[in-house]
C-alpha positions as CSV (number, residue, x, y, z in Angstrom):
1,X,-11.7,43.1,-1.5
2,X,-11.4,45.7,1.0
3,X,-14.1,45.3,3.7
4,X,-14.6,49.1,4.1
5,X,-15.8,49.2,0.6
6,X,-18.2,46.4,1.1
7,X,-21.9,46.4,1.0
8,X,-23.4,44.4,4.0
9,X,-26.7,44.1,2.1
10,X,-25.0,42.1,-0.7
11,X,-23.8,39.4,1.7
12,X,-25.5,36.3,2.8
13,X,-25.2,35.7,6.6
14,X,-24.6,32.4,8.2
15,X,-28.4,32.6,9.3
16,X,-29.5,33.2,5.8
17,X,-27.3,30.4,4.6
18,X,-28.6,28.0,7.2
19,X,-32.3,28.7,6.2
20,X,-31.6,28.4,2.6
21,X,-30.1,25.1,3.1
22,X,-32.8,23.4,5.2
23,X,-35.8,21.9,3.7
24,X,-39.1,23.5,3.6
25,X,-40.9,23.5,6.9
26,X,-37.7,23.2,9.1
27,X,-37.5,25.5,12.1
28,X,-34.6,27.8,12.8
29,X,-34.5,29.5,16.3
30,X,-32.2,32.7,16.4
31,X,-31.1,35.2,18.9
32,X,-28.2,37.7,19.0
33,X,-26.7,36.1,22.3
34,X,-24.1,39.1,22.6
35,X,-22.4,41.8,20.7
36,X,-19.0,41.1,19.5
37,X,-17.2,43.2,22.0
38,X,-19.5,44.5,24.6
39,X,-20.1,43.3,28.1
40,X,-23.9,43.1,27.8
41,X,-25.3,39.8,28.9
42,X,-29.1,40.4,28.7
43,X,-29.7,38.0,26.0
44,X,-27.9,35.1,27.5
45,X,-31.1,33.8,29.1
46,X,-32.8,33.8,25.7
47,X,-29.8,32.1,24.0
48,X,-30.0,29.2,26.7
49,X,-33.8,29.0,26.3
50,X,-33.5,28.4,22.6
51,X,-30.6,26.2,22.9
52,X,-32.7,23.8,24.9
53,X,-35.5,23.6,22.4
54,X,-33.0,23.0,19.6
55,X,-31.7,19.8,18.1
56,X,-28.4,21.2,17.7
57,X,-26.8,24.7,18.1
58,X,-24.6,26.7,15.7
59,X,-22.9,29.4,17.6
60,X,-21.0,32.1,15.7
61,X,-18.2,33.7,17.6
62,X,-15.2,35.8,16.8
63,X,-14.1,39.3,15.8
64,X,-15.7,41.9,13.7
65,X,-14.1,43.2,10.3
66,X,-12.6,46.3,12.2
67,X,-10.6,44.2,14.7
68,X,-7.9,42.8,12.3
69,X,-6.6,45.4,10.1
70,X,-4.1,48.3,10.0
71,X,-3.7,49.8,13.5
72,X,-6.0,47.1,15.0
73,X,-3.8,45.4,17.4
74,X,-5.1,43.5,20.6
75,X,-3.2,42.7,23.7
76,X,-5.2,39.5,24.2
77,X,-6.2,36.6,22.0
78,X,-9.2,35.6,23.8
79,X,-12.6,35.7,22.5
80,X,-13.7,39.5,22.7
81,X,-16.4,40.8,25.2
82,X,-18.5,38.1,26.9
83,X,-18.4,35.6,24.1
84,X,-16.7,32.9,26.2
85,X,-19.4,33.3,28.9
86,X,-21.9,33.0,26.2
87,X,-20.5,29.8,24.9
88,X,-20.3,28.4,28.3
89,X,-24.0,29.4,28.9
90,X,-25.2,27.7,25.8
91,X,-23.0,24.7,26.4
92,X,-24.8,24.3,29.8
93,X,-28.2,23.6,27.8
94,X,-26.8,20.1,27.0
95,X,-27.2,20.2,23.2
96,X,-24.5,19.7,20.7
97,X,-22.9,23.0,19.8
98,X,-20.8,23.7,16.7
99,X,-18.7,26.9,16.8
100,X,-18.2,28.9,13.6
101,X,-15.2,30.9,14.4
102,X,-14.8,34.3,12.4
103,X,-11.6,36.1,12.9
104,X,-8.5,37.8,11.2
105,X,-6.0,36.4,13.8
106,X,-5.5,33.3,15.6
107,X,-7.6,33.1,18.7
108,X,-6.7,31.2,21.7
109,X,-9.9,29.0,22.6
110,X,-8.8,26.1,24.8
111,X,-12.2,25.9,26.4
112,X,-14.1,25.6,23.2
113,X,-11.6,22.9,22.2
114,X,-12.0,20.9,25.4
115,X,-15.8,21.2,25.7
116,X,-17.5,21.5,22.3
117,X,-17.5,18.9,19.5
118,X,-16.7,20.9,16.5
119,X,-15.2,24.3,15.5
120,X,-15.4,25.6,11.9
121,X,-12.6,28.1,11.5
122,X,-13.8,30.4,8.5
123,X,-11.6,33.4,9.0
124,X,-13.0,36.3,7.3
125,X,-15.1,35.2,4.2
126,X,-16.8,37.2,1.4
127,X,-20.4,37.9,0.3
128,X,-21.2,34.3,-0.1
129,X,-20.2,33.5,3.6
130,X,-23.7,31.8,4.6
131,X,-23.5,29.7,1.5
132,X,-20.0,28.2,2.2
133,X,-20.7,27.7,5.9
134,X,-24.1,26.0,5.4
135,X,-22.4,23.8,2.7
136,X,-19.8,22.5,5.2
137,X,-22.3,22.3,8.3
138,X,-24.8,20.1,6.4
139,X,-21.9,18.0,4.8
140,X,-22.5,19.2,1.2
141,X,-18.8,20.0,1.1
142,X,-16.1,18.1,2.9
143,X,-13.5,20.6,4.1
144,X,-9.8,19.8,3.6
145,X,-8.1,23.0,4.5
146,X,-4.9,23.2,6.7
147,X,-3.6,25.8,9.1
148,X,-0.9,28.0,7.7
149,X,0.0,29.1,11.2
150,X,0.2,27.7,14.7
151,X,-2.7,28.6,17.0
152,X,-1.5,29.3,20.6
153,X,-3.2,28.1,23.7
154,X,-2.7,31.6,25.2
155,X,-1.2,35.0,24.3
156,X,1.8,34.0,26.6
157,X,3.1,31.6,24.0
158,X,3.4,34.1,21.3
159,X,5.4,34.0,19.2
160,X,4.8,30.3,18.4
161,X,5.7,28.6,15.3
162,X,6.6,25.2,14.0
163,X,10.0,26.0,12.5
164,X,11.8,27.1,15.4
165,X,15.3,26.3,16.2
166,X,16.2,23.8,18.9
167,X,17.4,24.6,22.3
168,X,19.9,23.1,24.7
169,X,17.1,22.0,26.9
170,X,14.3,20.8,24.7
171,X,10.9,20.2,26.2
172,X,10.7,17.0,28.2
173,X,7.8,16.3,30.6
174,X,10.1,13.8,32.4
175,X,12.7,16.4,33.3
176,X,12.1,19.6,35.3
177,X,14.6,21.9,33.8
178,X,13.6,22.0,30.3
179,X,11.9,24.4,28.1
180,X,8.3,24.6,28.8
181,X,5.6,26.5,30.8
182,X,4.4,25.8,34.4
183,X,0.7,26.3,33.5
184,X,0.1,25.2,30.0
185,X,1.6,22.6,27.6
186,X,4.4,23.8,25.6
187,X,2.8,22.8,22.4
188,X,0.4,25.0,20.4
189,X,-3.3,24.4,20.7
190,X,-3.5,23.6,17.0
191,X,-0.2,23.0,15.1
192,X,0.8,24.3,11.8
193,X,-0.7,22.4,8.9
194,X,-3.7,21.0,11.1
195,X,-7.0,20.5,9.7
196,X,-10.0,18.0,10.1
197,X,-12.3,16.4,7.4
198,X,-15.5,14.3,7.6
199,X,-13.4,11.4,6.7
200,X,-10.1,10.1,7.8
201,X,-6.7,9.2,6.4
202,X,-4.0,6.9,6.9
203,X,-0.5,6.8,6.0
204,X,2.0,4.0,5.3
205,X,5.8,3.9,6.0
206,X,8.0,6.3,3.9
207,X,10.1,5.0,1.1
208,X,13.3,6.6,0.0
209,X,14.7,6.2,-3.4
210,X,18.2,6.0,-1.8
211,X,20.0,5.8,1.8
212,X,22.6,8.2,0.8
213,X,23.0,10.8,-2.0
214,X,25.6,13.4,-3.3
215,X,24.8,17.0,-2.7
216,X,24.0,17.5,-6.4
217,X,21.7,14.4,-6.5
218,X,18.0,14.3,-6.1
219,X,16.0,12.0,-3.8
220,X,12.4,10.8,-4.2
221,X,10.3,10.3,-1.0
222,X,7.1,8.3,-1.3
223,X,4.3,7.3,0.9
224,X,0.9,5.5,0.5
225,X,-2.0,7.6,1.6
226,X,-5.4,6.0,2.1
227,X,-8.9,7.3,2.9
228,X,-9.9,5.2,5.9
229,X,-13.5,6.7,6.2
230,X,-16.8,6.4,4.3
231,X,-16.7,9.6,2.5
232,X,-14.7,11.1,-0.4
233,X,-12.3,13.8,0.7
234,X,-9.3,15.9,0.3
235,X,-6.1,15.3,2.1
236,X,-3.1,17.8,2.1
237,X,0.1,15.6,2.3
238,X,2.9,17.7,3.8
239,X,6.7,17.0,3.6
240,X,9.2,18.6,6.2
241,X,13.0,18.4,6.1
242,X,15.6,18.7,9.0
243,X,19.2,19.1,8.5
244,X,20.2,17.2,11.7
245,X,23.7,18.8,12.4
246,X,25.1,21.9,10.6
247,X,27.7,24.5,11.1
248,X,24.8,26.9,11.7
249,X,21.8,26.1,13.7
250,X,19.0,25.0,11.7
251,X,15.2,24.7,12.4
252,X,13.7,21.6,13.7
253,X,11.8,21.1,10.6
254,X,10.9,23.1,7.5
255,X,7.9,22.8,5.1
256,X,9.6,21.8,1.6
257,X,6.5,20.2,-0.2
258,X,2.8,19.7,0.1
259,X,0.3,18.2,-2.4
260,X,-3.7,18.2,-2.1
261,X,-5.0,15.0,-3.2
262,X,-8.7,13.7,-3.4
263,X,-9.5,10.2,-2.4
264,X,-12.7,8.1,-2.5
265,X,-13.8,5.8,0.3
266,X,-11.2,3.0,0.7
267,X,-9.1,4.5,-2.0
268,X,-5.3,4.4,-1.7
269,X,-2.6,6.4,-3.5
270,X,1.2,6.7,-3.6
271,X,2.3,10.2,-3.3
272,X,5.9,11.0,-4.4
273,X,8.1,14.2,-3.7
274,X,11.4,14.8,-5.3
275,X,14.0,16.8,-3.2
276,X,17.1,18.4,-4.6
277,X,20.0,20.6,-3.9
278,X,17.9,23.9,-3.2
279,X,16.0,21.8,-0.4
280,X,19.1,20.6,1.3
281,X,21.0,24.1,1.2
282,X,20.9,26.9,3.7
283,X,22.8,30.2,3.8
284,X,26.2,29.9,5.1
285,X,28.4,32.6,6.8
286,X,29.2,34.3,3.6
287,X,25.3,34.4,2.8
288,X,25.6,31.9,0.1
289,X,23.7,28.7,-0.3
290,X,25.6,25.6,0.9
291,X,25.1,21.9,1.3
292,X,26.8,20.2,4.1
293,X,27.6,16.6,4.5
294,X,25.6,14.5,7.2
295,X,22.2,13.0,8.1
296,X,18.9,14.7,7.2
297,X,15.5,13.8,8.6
298,X,12.4,13.9,6.4
299,X,9.0,13.9,7.8
300,X,5.7,13.4,5.7
301,X,2.2,13.5,7.2
302,X,-1.1,15.2,7.8
303,X,0.5,18.3,9.9
304,X,3.6,19.5,11.1
305,X,3.4,17.1,14.3
306,X,1.4,14.1,12.9
307,X,4.2,12.7,10.7
308,X,6.2,9.7,9.7
309,X,9.9,10.0,9.5
310,X,12.8,8.6,7.7
311,X,16.7,9.4,7.5
312,X,19.2,9.8,4.6
313,X,22.8,10.8,4.4
314,X,24.4,13.4,2.1
315,X,28.1,12.5,1.1
316,X,30.3,15.3,0.1
317,X,29.6,19.0,0.5
318,X,28.8,21.7,-2.1
319,X,30.0,25.4,-1.7
320,X,30.1,28.3,-4.0
């Protein structure tokens, strides 16, 4: 619902959710630390003092509700105000710090990624925010979500997206004159489809129902997915496809299928996807869908970059 019509008194905050989730007698230390967007650092010393007393620290960072909306553009994707400095100060206390990130746009947080053990991306939640966050923090719920965007390392990478077209000089760290940055890696901080869980998953090799098909045929792609951890969890199995050579330039890959599955510890399951003409086609010069002969690469995995791949051939073309 519309944030401006919300009633703050009806919402359960992260602090309230944590206090509700802990057993009786537990002690929760709390201080503001900093405002969302101000330059005031007067509470930094108190934040560090409490952090040194704590067994673990939950640090809530991000944007307020008015920062991501109509007519609410920002020129920077960094944490607003002095939040980055607050995180560095709390981290210096030497306790484990878990960041809860609340934001309406992707934020560039390479320092958090490099120095803190966990980041929980919540975006903007609703009135049960505190309950949902506490369930994840204390392990009562095992998250299985995946990013629907690519998160840049810096605003200088915008726009960054997984289904870009190739270039004549694709990035290569061994070659000087290729498409990359001088000061940051060319890859996103977190790729499209990325997401972590309290368990881990393994993928077997891809199996294709045929090595070659006609444009009007279907193809089945299957893979065995296993829960290699000690907790039940959800995995979103993602399938991407690339037309290797075409009369018009095509993206390096495009998401064609995904499926969310639940696996118990040690459980294995074969996941199968069926691809057809609509998955192979693209808009030709006449702005009508066409399928051209040639090789296609199929990718299946846990994100747009952590994938296994196989190739098949389309024999014959199909044009309207």
